[in-house]
C-alpha positions as CSV (number, residue, x, y, z in Angstrom):
1,M,-11.5,8.4,13.6
2,A,-9.8,11.8,13.6
3,E,-12.5,13.2,15.9
4,A,-12.1,10.3,18.4
5,W,-8.3,10.5,18.2
6,L,-8.1,14.2,18.8
7,N,-10.6,14.3,21.6
8,H,-8.9,11.3,23.3
9,L,-5.4,12.6,23.0
10,A,-6.3,16.2,24.0
11,Q,-8.2,15.0,27.0
12,A,-5.2,12.8,28.1
13,R,-3.0,15.9,28.0
14,G,-5.5,18.1,29.7
15,L,-5.9,20.4,26.7
16,P,-9.2,22.3,26.3
17,V,-9.6,21.2,22.7
18,R,-12.6,19.5,21.1
19,A,-12.8,18.1,17.6
20,I,-15.9,17.8,15.5
21,S,-15.8,15.7,12.4
22,A,-18.2,16.4,9.5
23,G,-18.3,15.9,5.8
24,T,-19.9,17.2,2.7
25,G,-21.7,13.9,2.0
26,P,-21.6,11.8,5.1
27,A,-22.7,8.2,5.2
28,D,-25.7,7.0,7.1
29,R,-23.5,5.4,9.8
30,I,-19.9,5.1,10.7
31,N,-17.9,2.5,8.8
32,S,-18.0,-0.7,10.9
33,M,-14.3,-1.4,10.1
34,A,-13.3,2.0,11.4
35,L,-15.3,1.3,14.6
36,D,-13.6,-2.1,15.0
37,A,-10.1,-0.6,14.3
38,M,-10.6,2.1,16.9
39,Q,-12.0,-0.4,19.4
40,E,-8.9,-2.6,18.9
41,I,-6.8,0.1,20.5
42,G,-9.3,0.9,23.3
43,I,-10.9,4.1,21.8
44,S,-14.6,3.9,21.8
45,M,-16.6,5.7,19.1
46,E,-19.8,5.4,21.0
47,G,-21.9,8.5,20.5
48,H,-20.1,9.4,17.3
49,F,-22.1,9.6,14.1
50,P,-21.7,11.0,10.6
51,K,-22.5,14.7,10.4
52,T,-22.9,17.1,7.5
53,M,-20.6,20.1,7.7
54,T,-22.5,23.3,8.3
55,H,-21.6,27.0,8.0
56,E,-22.0,27.3,11.8
57,M,-19.3,24.5,12.3
58,V,-17.0,26.3,9.9
59,D,-17.6,29.7,11.6
60,S,-16.8,28.3,15.0
61,A,-13.7,26.3,14.0
62,D,-10.2,27.5,14.9
63,R,-8.8,25.0,12.4
64,I,-10.2,23.1,9.5
65,I,-8.5,19.9,8.3
66,S,-9.9,17.8,5.5
67,M,-9.0,14.1,5.1
68,G,-8.8,14.2,1.3
69,C,-11.4,11.4,1.0
70,G,-13.2,12.6,-2.1
71,V,-14.3,16.0,-0.6
72,D,-16.9,17.7,-2.8
73,V,-15.2,21.1,-3.0
74,N,-18.3,22.8,-4.4
75,A,-20.4,21.6,-1.5
76,C,-17.9,22.3,1.2
77,P,-18.7,25.4,3.4
78,A,-15.0,25.6,4.3
79,G,-14.0,25.9,0.6
80,F,-13.1,29.5,0.9
81,L,-11.1,29.2,4.2
82,P,-7.6,28.1,4.8
83,T,-7.9,24.3,5.1
84,E,-5.1,21.8,5.8
85,D,-5.6,18.6,3.8
86,W,-4.2,15.4,5.0
87,S,-4.8,13.4,1.8
88,L,-5.8,10.2,3.4
89,D,-7.6,7.2,1.8
90,D,-11.2,6.7,2.7
91,P,-11.6,3.6,4.9
92,A,-14.9,2.8,3.2
93,G,-14.6,-0.5,1.3
94,Q,-11.1,-1.2,2.6
95,M,-9.9,-4.4,4.2
96,M,-9.0,-4.2,7.9
97,D,-5.3,-3.9,7.3
98,A,-5.8,-0.8,5.2
99,V,-8.2,0.6,7.8
100,R,-5.6,0.1,10.5
101,E,-3.0,1.9,8.4
102,I,-5.4,4.8,7.9
103,R,-6.1,4.8,11.6
104,D,-2.4,4.9,12.5
105,S,-1.7,7.6,10.0
106,I,-4.5,9.7,11.5
107,R,-3.1,9.1,14.9
108,R,0.4,10.3,13.9
109,R,-1.0,13.5,12.4
110,V,-3.3,14.1,15.4
111,E,-0.4,13.6,17.8
112,E,1.6,16.3,15.9
113,L,-1.4,18.6,16.0
114,V,-1.9,18.0,19.7
115,E,1.8,18.7,20.3
116,E,1.5,21.9,18.3
117,M,-1.5,23.0,20.4
118,A,0.1,22.1,23.7
């Protein structure tokens, strides 16, 4: 959701910013509740898929933000770099109301980030 939010909001503001979301132990597919929650507000996640964080991603990143969703610190290639943690709940296994709250929390944080980058 964070990747879709940042790319959507940055594009709307004409900012040359691109987010790539990845994890230390990604699922096989995006959580269907997260897809539905984003679709509700008109942001498609078509083309998005879970990715494993690589050293190349970390090396090319200007900023690394973790969501705090059970990150495996020992497996994280960014573990030795300054990382901002947003301490969000994992939407996996949550009811739709909780997924919406997570989505909206991500949006608020991404809006602040986009404002900072503008």
